[in-house]
N, C-alpha and C positions, 0 to 999 in steps of 0.2 A: 665289900660289895659296892659300897658307894663310890670307892675309888675306881673300881673297874668300870662302873657306869660312866663316871666322869671321863675316864680315859677313852671309852668308846665314843662318847659325844665329841670329844676333841678330835679323835681320828676321823669321824664322819665330817666334821667341820673342815678339816684340812683337805680331805679327799674331794669334797664337793665344791670347794671354792676355787676360783680361777686366780692363780697367782700372777698378777700382772707384772709384778716386779721381776719375777723369774723370767718372763718373756722379754722384758725390757733389757735385762742383763744379757740374755742370750743374743738378742739383736745387736746390742751395743758391742758385743765381742767382735762383730764383723764391721766395726766402724770404718775400717779401711775400704770396704766395698762401697760404702756410701760416699766416701771421699772420692774414690775412683769414678763412681757413677755420676756424681755431681760435676766433677771436673770434665768428664767426657760430655755430659749434657750441656755444660756451659760452653764448651768448645763448639759443639754443633750449633747451639743457639747463637753464638758469636758469628760463626760462618754464615748462618742463615740471615742474621740481621745485617751482615755486610752486603748481602744481596738485596736488601730492602730498598725499594724505590717508592718515593711518595706518590700516592694516587690523589690527584686533585679533582674536585668537583667544579665544573664550570656550568653556569646557568644564565638564561635570559628569560624575560617575561613578555607575553603578548596580552593585550586586552581584546577579548573576543566579544564583539558587539552582538546583542540580541535584538530581534525586531518583533514588534507586536503587529497589530492590524495596521494596514496602510490607509492613508487619507485618499480623498478622491483624486487629487493631482498625481499622487504617487501611483494610484491604480492605473491612471491613464498611461503613465510611462513605465509600467511594470515590465513591459516587454524589453526595455532597454537596460534593465538592471540585472541582478542575480536572483535566480529562483530561490524559493524558500528552503530547498534542500541544502543550499550552500550557506544558509544563515542559521542552520541548526548547530548548536554548540558542540554536540557529540560528533557530528559529521566533520566539524573543523579539526577535531583531534585526530580523527582517522585520516583525514587528508594530509595532515602534517607529517604523518609517518608512512605515506604511500610511496611505493617503489619509484613511480615516475618522478615525483617531486625530489626524492633523494638523488635520482639519476641526474636531474638538472643541476642540483647543487654540486655534485661531484664533478660534472662536466665544467662547471664554472670555476672550479678550484684545481687547475692543472698541477700546481705545486704539490698537491697531496698525492699525486699518482706516482711519486718517487719518494721513498723513505730513506733518510740519511741516518746512519747508525754508528755509534762508537761502542767498542767492546773493551772492557777492562778485565781484571782478574776476577772480579766478583759481579760487576754490573754491566748490563747491556742497555744503552740509552738511545732513545729516538731524539736526535737533535734537530727538530723541525725548524726552530727559529734561530739556531746558532750554527747552522752548517756553513763551513768555509767555502763550499762550492754550490753551484746551482746547475742542474742537469736539464737541458732542453731536449725533450723527447720527440723524436720524429716517427719512429716505427719500432715496435717491439714484437718479437715472435711470440705466439701464444704460449709456447712452453717455457719461455724465459720469465714469465710473470712469477713472482714469488722466489726466484733464485737470488741468492746472496752474492754480491760482487764486492771485491775489495779494490779500493783505489788508493794508491800511494802518491802523495805529493812530494816531489823531490825538491831540494833547495834550489836547483837550477830552473824551476818552473815547469819541468816536464811531469807528465802523469803516467802512471802504470796501472792499468786495469786488469784484474785477474778474477776468474770465477772460482768460487769455493766449492763448487760441485764437481767432483771427479768424473762424473758421467758426462758432463758437458764442459770440457776444459776450454779456457779462454785466457789469453795473455796478449795485451795490446798496449803499445805506448802511444801517447798523444800529447797535445799541447792545448792550453786554454783557447777556446774559440775555434778549434779545429774540428770539423765534422768527423765523427768516428762511426764507421759503417762496418758491421760484422753480420754474420748470419743470425746472431741472436738479437741484435738491436742496432738502431741508428740514432746516435745522440750527439749532442755538443755540450761540452763542459765549460762553464763560465765561473770565474771567481765571484764570490759574494762579498758583502761588506765585512763579513767575519773571516776573511781569508787569512791563511797562515802560510808561513814560508815552507814548512815541511810537516809531514804527519801522515797518518793512515786512518782511514775510515771505511765504512761499508755502505752500500746502497742496494736497494732492490725495487723493482717495479711492482706496483699494485694495480690490478685490473679494476675496471669500474664496478664489475659485479662484486668483487671482493670487498671494495670499499663501501659500496652500498649495503652489503650484508653486515659489515662491521658496525656501521653507524646505526642501521636499523635495530641491531641487537643491543646497542649501548644507549640509544636515545631514551630518555625518561620523560614522560609527559604527565602532568597532573595539575589540577586546579589548586591554587594556594589555599582558598577557603572553601567551606562546604557549599555555600550559595554564591561563591564568587565566580566571575567569568575571566579572571586573570589566570592565564595558563603559563605554567613554568616549564621550560625545556631545559634539560640538564644532560650532561655527559660526564663520565668519570674516566680518567686515564692519567698516564704519567706525562702527557704533553698538553698542558692546559691551553697554550697558545693555539695549537692546532684545533682543539675543540671549540675555542672561542670564535675562530675564523669560520668554522663550519656552522655554528649556531647563528652567527650574524648573517651568513649567506643564506641559510635556511629561512630565516625570518624575511630577508629581503626578497627572495624568489617566491616565497609563499604569498606575500602581499602583491608582488608583481603578477603572479598567476591569478590572483583575485581580480585585479584590474583587467587583465587580458580576457578573463572569462566574461566580464561585463562588456568589454569592447566587442567580443565575439557575438554576443547577443544583439548589440546595436548594429553591427555589420550585417547580420542576417536580415534585420529589418530594412536597413538602407538598400541592400541588394534587391530586396523585393520591391521597394518603392521605386528604385531607379528603373527596374524592368517595366513597371507600369507607366512611368513618365515617358520612357522612350516610345512606347506604343501610342500614348496620348499626343505626343508632340507631332507625330505624323498625321493623326486624325485631325488635330487642331489646325495644322497647316492647310489641309485640304478644305476644311469647312470655312476657314477664314478666307481663302482664295476664292471660293465659290461665292461667298457673300459680297466680296469686293467687286468681282466681275459682274454680278447681277445688278448692283447699284450703278455701276458705270454704264452698263448697257441700257438700263431702263431709266436712268436719271431719277432714281427714288432714294431719298435720304432717310425717310422715316415712314412709319405706318400710322393709320388713324388711331383715335383714342379707343374705339371699340376693339380694334385689332390688338392694341396694347393690353387691354384688359384680358383678352383671351390669351395673349402671350404670357402674362403674369401667372395665369392659372397653369399654363403648360410648364412654366419654369418651376412652380412648386411641385408639379408632378415629376418633372425631370430630376429635382433634388431627391425626391423619394426613390426614383429609379436608380440614382447614383448609389444611394445607401444600400438598396437591394443588390445592386451589382457588386458593391464592395463585399457584402456578406457572401454572395455567390462566389466571388473570386477567392475569398479566404477559405470557403468550404472546399473549393477545387484544390487549393493549396494543401489543405489537410488530407484530402483524398489521395493526392499525389504522394504526400509524405508517408501515409500509411501503406499504400500499395507498393512503393519502391523500397520500403524499409530503410529510409535514410537515417543514419545514426551519427552523423557529424554535425555538431552544433545543436543549439536548442531551438525549439519550435517558436516561431513568432507568436507573441501573446495576442489573443483576440482583441484586447483593449487598444492595441496599437492601431487598429483599423476601425475603431469605433464600435466593435461588437462587445456588448456588455452582458452576454449570456453567462450567468453565474455558474451553471453546471459545466459548460464548455471551458470556461476559464479555470475552474478547479481541476478538471481532468488534464488539461494541457500543463498546468503547473505540476501535477503529480507525475505526468510522463517525463517532463524535464528533470524533475528531482530524481526519479528512479534511474533514468538514463545516465545522469551524471554520477550517481553513486556506483552504478555498475562499472562505469568507465575507470573508477579508481581500483578495481579488483582485476585479478587475472582469472582466466577461465578455470583454473584449478581450484580457486577459492570456493569454499562450501556455500558462500552466499551468492555466488555468481548465478547459479541456476535459479535461486529464489527470486533475485531481482529480474531475471529474464522472464520468468513466469508472471510476475507482477506487471511487467511492462506489456506483455501480451494481453493481459486482462484489461489494462487501462486502454489499450488501443481498441479492443473490442467495444468497450464502453463509449469511446469517442466516436467510433463508427456508427453506433446506434444513435448517439446524440446528433451527429451530422445528418443522418437520414431523417430524423424528426425535424431538424431545422430546415432541411430542404423542402419537406412537405409544407411547413409553415410559410416558407419563402414563396412557394408556388401560389399559395392562397393570397398572399399579399400582392404578388405580381398580377394575378387575375383581377383583383379589386382595382389595382392601379390602372390596369389596361382598360377596364370598363369605364372608369372616370375619364381617362384620357380620350377614349373613343367619343364620349359625349362632347367634350370640348373640341375635338377634331372635327366633328360634324359642323359645329358653329363656325369653325375657321374655314371649312370648305365653302361656306356660303359667301365669303368675302370675294371681292373682285379678283380676277385671275392673277394679275400682277402682284397685288397686295398679298394674295394667298401664297404665291411662290416666295415672296420676300419673308413672310412669317416662317415658312418652313426652313428657309436657309438660316435665318437668325436663330431659330430654335436649335438646329443642329450645332451651330457654332457655340451657343451658350452652354449647351450640355458638355461639349468637349472642353470648353474653357473652365467651367466650374470643376469638372473632374480633374483637370490638370492642376488648377489652383489648389485643390484639396491635397493632392500628393506632394506638391511643392511645400505646403505647410507642414506635412508630416515629415518630409525629409529634413526640413530645417530643425524641427523638434528633435529628431533622432541625432542629428549632427551636434546640436547643443548638448544633448545628454551624453553623447560619447566623449565630447571634449571635457565635460565636467566630471567624468568618472574618477573616483578615488577609492582606495582600499576600504573595505568595510571594517578592518581591524587595524590596530595601531601597535607599534613597538613601545612597550613601557620602559624596559631596561635592556640595554645592549648587553651582549655576553661578557661575563667577567668571572674570574676564579673566586669561589666563595668559601671553600673549605678543603682540608686534607682529610680524606675519608679513612685512611689507614694509619693515622697518627699513633694509635695505641698498639699497633701490630708488633712493634719491637718488644714492648713490655709483655704482651701476651705470649709471644714466642719464647721469651726467656722464662716466664713462669711455667709454661707448658713443658718445656724441655727439662727444667729443674725438677718439676714434679715427676716426670717420667724417670729422670736420673735418680730420684729418691725411691720411687715406687718399685722400679725393676729390682734393685738389690733387696728391698724389703720383701717383695713377693718371693724372690728366689730363696731368701733366708727362711721365710715362713714355710715355703714348700719343702725346703731341705729338712727343716725341723719336723714337719708333719710326716715326711716319708722316712725319717730316721728309724732304723731297725735296732739300734743299740740302746742299752740302758746307760743313762748318764747322770741321773740325780737320785737322791734318796727317795724323793716323792715318786719317781717312776718305778723304783724298786718296790715300794710299798703297795702300789696299785696293781702289781702283778698277781697277788694272791692274798689270802687271809693271814699269812704268816707275818710276824712282826719283824721289822728291821731293828736288830739289836745294836747295830753300830756301823760306822763307816771308817775306812782306813785310807789315809792319804798315800799318794805315790811315794815310794822309798827310792831315793837316788842310789842307794847302795843295794847290791844284790846279795849281801851277806845273809845266809839263811837264818842266822841267829843275831839279827840286827839289834834286837832289844838288849842283848847282852853286851855288845860292843858299844851301843849308844843308848844307855838306859834313860837318858833325859831328853831324848829326841821326841818330836811330836808323834812319830810312829809308835814308839813305846808307850806313850801316854794314851794313845787311842786304844791300844790293846789292853792296857790296864782298865780303861773304861769298859771295854767289852767283858773283861774278866769279872769286874765288879757286878755287872748286870747278870752274868751267868750265875754267880753265887747267890744272888737274890732270887733268881728263877728256880734254882734247884734247892734252895733253902739250906745249903751247907757249904762249907769252905774246903772240905777234903772229901776223899773217897768219891771222886767224880770220874766218869768216863765220857769223854767228849769226842764225837765223830765229826769230821770235816769233809764235806763233799762239794760238788759244784755241778753246773749244767754240762760243761764241756771242758776238754783239756785246754790248758792255758789260762784259766780263770784266776789262778793264783792261790789255789787251795793248799798246795804243798808249801809255799812260802809262808802262808798263814799258820800251817800246822807246826812247822819247825819253830817259828817265833812264839807261838802259844806255848809250846813245850818248854822253850827257853824261859819264857815269862814265869810260868809256874815254878820252874826249877830255881829261879832267882829268889823265891820266897823261902827256900830251904826245905821245901817239901819234896818227897820222893816222887819223881816224875818219870814217865816212860813214853816214848814216841814210837808208834807201831806203823810201819808202812804196809797198808793193806791194799794198795793199788798194785795187785799182783799181775795185772795185765801189762802195765807199763811202769815198773818200779824205777825210781830215780832219786829217792831221798838220800841214799848213801852217797851218790855221786855229788849231790849238792853240799852234803856235809863234809865231803872230802875223804870219805871212807872207801875202802876196797869192798868189792862184792864178796859174798860168802853165804853161809847158811842163813835161812830166814823162815818166814811163816810157812811157806809152801813145803819146805823140807820137813818141818815139824809135822805138818798135817798129813803128809804121806808116810811118816814114820821113819824118815832117814836120820833123825836125831832127836835129842831130848829138848825140852823147852829151855833149860838152862844154857844149852849150847847156842841158842840163837839170840839170847839177850846180851847186848853189848854194854858192858858196865864200865869199861875203861876208856870211853871216848873222851876227847878233850872238852866236851860240853858238860854241863852240870846235870844232864838228864840221861837216862838209859835209852837204848835204841834197839829196835827189832827190825831187821831187814825184811824185805818182801820175799826174798829167796829166788829160787829158780822159777822162770815163767812156766806154769803148768799148761797142759793141753786142755784141762777141764777146770778153769778158774771159777766158773759159776757154782759147780758142785762143791768145791773145796770151801768156798766162802760160807756155804750153808751147812757145812759138816758139824757134827756134835763136838768134834775135837776142837774146832775153833771156839765154840762156846765155852768149853772147859778151859781153854787158854785164856780167854777174856775174863772168866770168873777168877782164875788164879791171879791175873794181873790186877784186877779190881781189889782183891783181898790184900795184895802185897805192895801196892802203890797208892799214894794219895791222889795222883792225877794220872789218867791214862788218855793219851791223845791218839786217835785213830785217823790216819790219812787214807781215804778210800778212793776208789775209782770214780770218775764223773758219773753221777746218777742219771744224767740226761742221755748218756751214751750207752751205759751198761747198767743192769739192775743189781750189781753186787752190793751196793750200799743199803739196799732195802732191809736186809736181815740185820745189819749192824745198827741201823737207826733204832730198831726195836730194843736192842740190848743196851743202848747208850742212855745216859741221863739227859743229854742235850745234843742236838745236831746243829752245827753251823753250816749254812748253805751259802757258799761264796759266790757273789756276783761281781764280775770285773767291770769297772766303769769304762765306757767307750769301747767295749769289746763284746760282752755277752749279748746274744740275740734276744730281743724281747719276746717274740712269739715262741721260740724254742724254750726259753726259760719259763715262760708262763705255762706252757703245756706240761712241762716237767713238774712244776710246783702244783698244778691242779691234780695231777696223778698222785703226788705225795700227800696232798691234803685229804685224800679219801680215807686213809688209814693211819695217818700220823699227825700228831699235834705238837710234838716237842722239837720242832724245827724253827730255827731263827735265821734271819738273813743278815749277811754282812756284805756291804758294798766296799770293794777294795780298789786300790790303785787310782784313787781320785787325783786328778792333776793338781799340781801345786803352782805351776807357772803357765802363763799363756792360756789359762782356762777362762771361759766366759760364764761359768756357772757360779752362783753363790750357794754354798752348802751350809746347812746347819744341822748338827747332829745332836740329837737328844734322846735320852732313854726314858723309859716310863717306869712308874713306881710299881713295884711288885711286893707281894707278901703283906703281912698284917701290920708291919711297922710303918707303912706309908712313906718309904724312903724314895726320894726323887733325885736322880743324878743327871746333870746336863753338861754335855761337853760342846763347846762352840768353836766352830772354825768356819770362816767365810772368805772366799776369794771371789772378788767381783763386787759383792755388796759392800765390802769393807772387811778388814780382818776381824776375827773374833766375834762374829755374829752367830749365835746359836740358833737352833731351831725353835720356833715359837712354842711348840708343845713341850719340848724338853725343859726350857727355862720356866714356862708357866707352871708345869707340873713339879719341877724341882723346887721352885720358890715356895710352893704351897705345902709340900710334903717332906722336904728334906733340904740337903745342901746342894748348891749349884756351883760347879767348877768351870772356870774358863781358862784356857791355856793360850798364851800369846806367843807370837814369833813365827817366822816363816822358815828359817833355816834349821836343818837337823842339828842335833847336839847343842842347841842354843835355847831350848825352850825351858822356861822356869815355871813350875806350877804355882799358881796364886789362888788362894781361897777367898771366895767372896761370900759373905754371910747373907 
């Protein structure tokens, strides 16, 4: 009982554990698939790496200056500089990637509008800086942009230009420096410093929109540090020289645009001032002429002291009037700007004309800022409508402030008028000639002061414009800093090799999981509760009595092992009836039956082999005997039992043919007369071997299993269907327990499985017998259970050798 419990525990351990070595051996059997997969993967990786082209990162840096609050002098000249919106760091980044700025850069680099290309077996390169030719573009048809053209340089200096597009064929010969005019383009080809005597290359025209879109998509902008204002501009491509040229030109035009924007603001102020000066020049000429004429006619050079005092007062009032008039002029300018919706250029700042109204200055600055930000966007941009709405709101606010200032201005003008009236009354009391002289001088001084004021402002504006410099500086010019895809080759090789390894592995695992055939003893044991009594290797010879002709072969020794286990199961060595069946035809039950009969006969015991596969009898053919009377003839009463027993065969055992194939084999197998025959044979023979029909296909063997001492259920390796076999064994397990499994026809060469065959101890003597054979793991490796159980309870035998007729039994204690 203890032995049975230990056996069951060991069986549970074997069935529940995942045998990783078994899977390793199964997978390694297909080693050639891994070699093929890795070779193919390496080839693809090599071809892909041959197409690898280095991608270079080129970058340059700008220092973006930030501005805090402005000093008084800066505030006075604020109208001649750049508004706060342009000094915002984030706005600077947006402006750098604006479409208009990119367009200016592309326009200033005409050599980028023609790409020169070389094509090899694996690589296509852009030879931006090493092209042997230079193409001067005059005109290109819109549909010719993006088309690839081939140009062949002949040794005689002639050129041949061809189109690679079959839909737009072109073939034209030319010379260096000769204009080439076709319906697709008008160009002139010049040799460059890298010119060659002969060769072939390709070129294509790039439109401005295409180039702008490319560079906008590739341009990277970012501040180097978290709180830094050093902006890095970078591009990544296979042509670093081209990227460096673009980055340098981008920085150059960006700074130039900054200066132009400052000059534009100063020009607006100068235009306004010049308009006022032109008007004052005429008024001053008139007043100066009137004063000169009056003095000459009346011979008056100067006025009295009292009149001078009155004139001084009037001059102070005149200065106030000038200031009020400037304010009124600026307010009129703002009204005109808001009413006509002028959107070109920035508004002249109030401080440029001496207006220090903080609210108005803030609103004008906001309006300039919003207008300039909106100018950087297209109408389709989502922020365009937002900026437009903000601009309208600021304009409304400016309108309200202007109304308020006009009201205040009217009050100041009325007060000034009242004070001027008082002084004017005193002046009117002067003598008539002196009074006229005072009036004329007063008009002249007013015009002269007004004119002098605008001359001073114009000088200031011109000085500011001449001293305008960019707000930002170039810290580093563009240079190539790194190769961004340097590890791509290694990654490609690793990826492809992994794929080349995993695809065969997955296919093998999938093939193993989808396999429907029984291939190993472990798979056979898992099918049912029946015990695997032994396994038999593939026999190279088809001799039905191989054990007789090759008694020392591995096949014979395996059958001896099964015979020994049968003896311990039935607890006797003679008077045994053995039934042999299988799932389906072709599983090797007949070959096993003839060899088991021959094996028993070799012991000198009286043995008989009965062919009870009456539906498809063929044992007599395999034994080389002629057909004749058999079991079916006896069962239907055509002859006596002694007439069907062949005792004079060339083999050491007697034999009973199946006989004539009957129309009702199922009824004959279950007849009482067959039972009587089997009883007679059991009494007169030491060993009776019954070869029956496949129990998985016909039920003939069911009645014979009940009458036998033991039934061997043959499973053929690499052929018997798992599900079919499992279903048959489940049916047999309902009413039968004396069934034992035999795995036959195990491959001896080219197999990827390691097999270990071990029997289990039976009976009260605790005998364990282990037979070891392993192909794949290494020869002569027995099953773990067989060896463990055999070492503990009895003897363990291992047989060595691979070839038949060459195996020598060796006993290991």
